[in-house]
C-alpha positions, 0 to 999 in steps of 0.5 A: 499500499505505502508503494502505492501511494509512494507511486502515485505521490511520485506521479504527482510531482512529475505532473506539476513539474511538468505544468510549471516548466511548460508555464515557464516556456508559454510566459517565455515564449510571450516575450518579444524577443529583440536586438538592440542596435545602438551608437550608445556613446552619442548623448543619453536617450540611448542609456534610457533606451537600454534601462527601459528594456532591461526593466522591461524583461517580462515583455522583452526577451532581449538576445542581445545589443550591437553597437555603431558608431556615430559622429559623436562618443569617440568611435566604435569603441565609445559605443561599447563602453558605454552599452557595456556601463549599462548592462554592467549596472543591471548585472547583465554583462555576462547574459546579454551579448555585447557586438562591436558594428560598423563604424564607416558607412554602407557604401564603403563596407558593401564591398568587403561584406563576404570578406572575413574580417570587414568593418562590423563583422562581428555585430552584422554576423551576430544579427545573421545569426539571431535572425535565422534561429526565428521559426514562428515570429519576426526577431525585433530590431531596434536600431537606434542609430544609423541603419548600416549594421541592419542593411549590411547583415541583411545584404549578406544574408537575405535569408533573414528578410522574413524573419526580422522586423526592422523599427528604426528611431531614425528621419523626420520624414517626411522632411529632410534630414536628422542625426542617425538618418545623415550619419550615414543616408547610404543605407537607407534605401537599400533596406527600405528596398528589400522588401523588410517589414520596416517601421519608421519611428519618428524624429520631427526636430520642434515639432509635436507628432514625433518623438522629440516631444517625449521630454523630461525636464533634469527636475523630473529626472532628480524627482522619479529617478534618482537612486532607481533601479537594480543595486550593480554587484560592481560600481561602474565608472561614469562617461562623465566620471563619477561611481555608480551603481544603479542606473538612476544616479547615472541618469541623473548624472546625464542630464546633469552634462548635457544640453537642454532645449526648450521652455522649460528646459528638457531634452527628448528619450527619442530611442526609450518612445521606440522601445516603448512601443515596439512594447505597447504599439497603442502609444504612437499613432502608425501610419502605413505609406508605400515605401519612400525614396530617400535621396540626398538625405530628403524623402521622394515620396512613390504612390504607387509603389506597391510595397508599403513600409509603417510611420510612427506619430503622434506618442503619448510622452506621458504614457511613455515617461510615466512608464518608464518610471513605474518600471523603476519604481518595481524594480530590485533596490 
């Protein structure tokens, strides 16, 4: 009799373990797989984009971070080092891969993309590797700098086109210019014309319809962010000096060392907004348009084009910023 009871207990335990495993797998499968491509040392929005993604690990399965070089940021190493600081502040150094990408432009690098060691090899090959793993869903590529790494990956391995969705923080569409776009205009048309699922998260400096309107003041940051975030196992030295053991304090330091704009003086969290609307698409208005073509750094509309892209605009600033604060407050102190 005791033996029967023991066997019955064992069956119950195994059944419970199987159920727990399935629940864990279901929870993981419901996460959005993302790869963030960043010029992390450019200003301060990249750091907040990374932090926001790390704080929302119940929503995101972050397969890795790649970096690219833009005009500001002390070269590819500077961008790498700043991304690493944020990763370390969240104790993720051994959990989230960080890869160096392109220093130059698509036009410069493309002729060498099939050689063993071209500019950006590490990041480009990593993007391809992660994209090819996808089966029943698409990997969301979140370039929040220039498009070079993503465009090179598509050129080198076109098979990834059907396995990725590109959500790019860039452009003032329909107007010309914008920092990420201007850093490599040669990378824009090839990725759009590849047919990949593509969304432009607009910037639109000075207008309320772009991510430029997702702003915070230094007072906002000091009141809502200071001292918050998980405690880093090892403190980091910030790019402006000083020692930091949580992201909140580092955020304040970044804001204290950057120029503010407008009245009241504030700074936009462009890149963080792009991550936020992947989490909750309702925080932006999305318009499907025939894919335009870039000429110089300005746009030519092509209403006859059968290939469509998505334009994101009119962002819910309050919802995005409040969710960032909420995420920090709920994180482990």
